[in-house]
C-alpha positions as CSV (number, residue, x, y, z in Angstrom):
1,M,-10.6,-8.5,-13.1
2,L,-10.8,-5.2,-12.1
3,V,-9.2,-2.8,-14.7
4,L,-7.7,0.4,-13.0
5,P,-8.3,3.7,-14.4
6,N,-6.2,4.7,-17.3
7,S,-4.7,1.6,-18.3
8,S,-5.3,-1.4,-20.4
9,A,-5.8,-5.2,-19.0
10,A,-2.0,-5.8,-20.0
11,D,-0.6,-2.7,-18.3
12,Q,0.5,-3.7,-14.7
13,A,-1.6,-6.8,-14.5
14,S,0.0,-8.0,-11.5
15,D,-1.3,-4.5,-9.8
16,Q,-4.6,-5.2,-11.3
17,L,-5.0,-8.9,-10.1
18,M,-3.9,-8.1,-6.7
19,T,-6.0,-5.1,-6.5
20,S,-9.1,-7.6,-7.6
21,L,-8.0,-10.2,-5.1
22,A,-7.9,-7.4,-2.3
23,M,-11.4,-6.3,-2.9
24,A,-12.9,-9.9,-3.5
25,M,-10.9,-11.5,-0.5
26,G,-9.7,-8.6,1.8
27,E,-8.0,-10.1,5.0
28,R,-8.3,-13.7,3.3
29,S,-5.8,-12.5,0.4
30,T,-2.2,-13.5,0.2
31,G,-0.3,-11.8,-2.7
32,I,3.3,-13.0,-3.6
33,L,6.0,-11.2,-5.5
34,L,8.6,-13.0,-7.1
35,S,11.8,-12.0,-9.3
36,G,10.7,-9.1,-11.9
37,I,11.7,-5.9,-13.4
38,G,10.0,-2.7,-13.0
39,D,7.0,-1.9,-10.6
40,D,4.4,-4.1,-11.5
41,G,3.0,-5.9,-8.4
42,V,4.4,-3.4,-6.1
43,D,1.2,-1.1,-5.8
44,G,-1.2,-4.3,-5.8
45,S,0.9,-5.5,-2.9
46,G,-0.4,-2.3,-0.9
47,Q,-3.8,-2.9,-1.8
48,I,-3.7,-6.3,-0.3
49,L,-1.9,-5.2,2.7
50,S,-4.6,-2.4,3.3
51,A,-7.4,-4.8,3.0
52,G,-5.7,-6.7,5.9
53,G,-4.0,-9.6,3.6
54,R,-0.4,-10.5,3.5
55,V,2.0,-10.3,0.8
56,I,5.0,-12.8,0.8
57,L,8.2,-11.6,-1.2
58,Q,10.9,-13.3,-2.5
59,D,14.5,-12.0,-1.0
60,P,15.8,-9.6,-3.7
61,K,19.2,-11.3,-3.0
62,T,17.7,-14.5,-4.4
63,C,15.9,-12.9,-7.6
64,L,17.2,-13.2,-11.0
65,C,15.7,-9.8,-11.4
66,S,15.6,-7.9,-8.2
67,E,14.0,-4.8,-9.2
68,T,10.4,-5.5,-8.3
69,A,11.3,-7.2,-5.1
70,T,13.5,-4.2,-4.1
71,R,11.0,-1.7,-4.8
72,A,8.4,-3.6,-2.5
73,A,10.6,-4.2,0.2
74,R,11.5,-0.2,0.2
75,K,7.8,1.0,-0.1
76,Y,6.2,-1.5,2.4
77,D,7.6,-2.8,5.6
78,L,6.8,-6.7,4.4
79,P,7.2,-9.4,7.3
80,T,7.8,-12.5,5.0
81,V,10.8,-12.1,2.8
82,L,12.1,-15.6,1.9
83,P,14.6,-16.9,-0.4
84,G,13.0,-18.7,-3.4
85,A,13.9,-22.1,-2.2
86,R,11.6,-21.8,1.0
87,M,8.7,-19.8,-0.6
88,A,6.9,-23.0,-1.5
89,D,6.4,-24.5,2.1
90,T,5.3,-20.9,3.3
91,I,2.7,-20.2,0.5
92,R,1.4,-24.0,1.0
93,S,1.1,-22.9,4.8
94,C,-0.9,-19.9,4.0
95,C,-3.2,-21.3,1.7
96,L,-3.8,-24.3,4.7
97,E,-4.5,-21.3,7.2
98,S,-7.0,-19.4,5.0
99,F,-9.2,-22.5,4.4
100,Q,-9.4,-23.4,8.2
């Protein structure tokens, strides 16, 4: 995993994971943002989108803690915003598409 400058592996772990994914998989990468506090994962989502990948965002209205999802929704025009109950089928479909 890539460690971003001025951070440790524990800081912004989702951002670092998503950035590594974007670098390794490019347009085949899919990021998933669920319920959370803070902004970890928001910048990483941008890296995936910049690489041509996609990000699936849990609908902030269905999150236990909506802060992360709300920040991502405001920062990027994410086309896939789903209630938690529908995310599994969408993730499965994305995975199947990636390997065809």
